[in-house]
N, C-alpha and C positions, 0 to 999 in steps of 0.2 A: 119301342125302340130300346128300352132299357137293356143293358148288357151286350148290345150289339156294337162291334167295332166298325167305325165308318171306313168305307173302302173307296179309294179314288178310282174313277173309271173314265175312259175316253168317250167323247160324244161326237156325233156328226157335226156339231157346232164348231169343231176344231179346238176344243179345250178339254181340260180334265175337270171333273166334278167330284166332290166329296159331299154327299148328303149328310148333314148334321141333324136335321129335323125334317121329316116328311112322313107323316103317319096318319092313317085314317082316324085315329083317336083325336087328332088336332087338325081338323080340316081348315081352320082359319088361316094358317100360316105354314110356310116351309122355309128352311134355312140351309144354304149350301155354301161351300167354299169352292171357288172357281180358280183354275190356274191356266194361264195362257202363256205358251212358250214365246221366247224372243222372236220378233219379226212376224208372228202369226196374227192374222185378222180373223175374227170369228165370223161364222156365217151370218148374213143378214137375215134376221128373223123377227117374229113378234110372238107374244104370248097373249092368251085370253085373260090373264090375271095381271094385277098391278105388281110391279117389281122395283126393287131398289138395289143398286150396287153400292157397296161400301169398300172403297179401295184400301187395302192393307199394305201392299208392297208393290213397288214398280211404278211405271208411268205408262199411260196409254192415250190413244186418241179415240174419243167416244163419238158415236153417231146415234142420234135419237130423232126419229121422225124427220121433219123438214128443217130442223135446226142445223146451222153450220156445225161441222165437226169441232170438238173442243177437247183440250187436253185435261187429263185427270191424273191425280197422284195420291199418295197416302193421306188418309183423312177425308178425302172427298166423298160425297154421297150423291148419286145420280138417281132421280126418281123417273120411272118409266111407266107411262099410263098403259092400261090394257090395249092391245091391238096396235101399239106403236112400233114401227120398224126400228131395229137397233142392231148395233154391232160395235165391237171394240177391237182396236189394233194395239198390240204390245209394241211400244216405241223404245223400250230399254233393252239392255244386254242381259238382263236376268228375267226370271219369271214374273209376270204380272199376276198378283193374287188379290182377289176381292171376295167379299161375302155377297151372296145374292139372297135377298129376302123376297118371297112371293106371298101375296094375299089375294084370294085364298091360296091354299097350298098348290105347288106345282104338280102337274101330272103330265105324262107324255102327250096326251090328247090336246093339251092347250098350246103346244108348240106348232108354229107355222113357219116354214122356210119361205123366204122372199126370193131374192136373187142372190147369186154368189157374188162375193166381192170382186172376183176377177171380171165379172160382167159390168162392174160399176167402178172402175179404177179412179175415175175423176173425183170421187167423193173425198179422196185423201190428198188431192193436189194443192188445196188452198185452205188449210185449217185456220180458224180464227183463234187468236191468242189473247 
């Protein structure tokens, strides 16, 4: 990855991703910066790998597995076990930006879409605070 300029790209998850580290030479881990626009809720999905979100900017409502949705903000870290359903909703008027660490590294085959948020609106009706 040396010398390569990271490029932000749109994903089916409804967010922008900039891969900072995702290379065959380091299969143990990957690191990406994610950006979710105001009012957007990402696709409900799971990964075959462990994942951590580290919130850098903005606020959001996080859903992980069967836990009640919970609010996150700058400095918060959310650990997500492999195969655990997850999604995040941007609740602020600016972009929600967070780092995403995966171990072992992320690859497209480890992504599984669950159901679309529109089919599960009730998840956002009563967040725990």
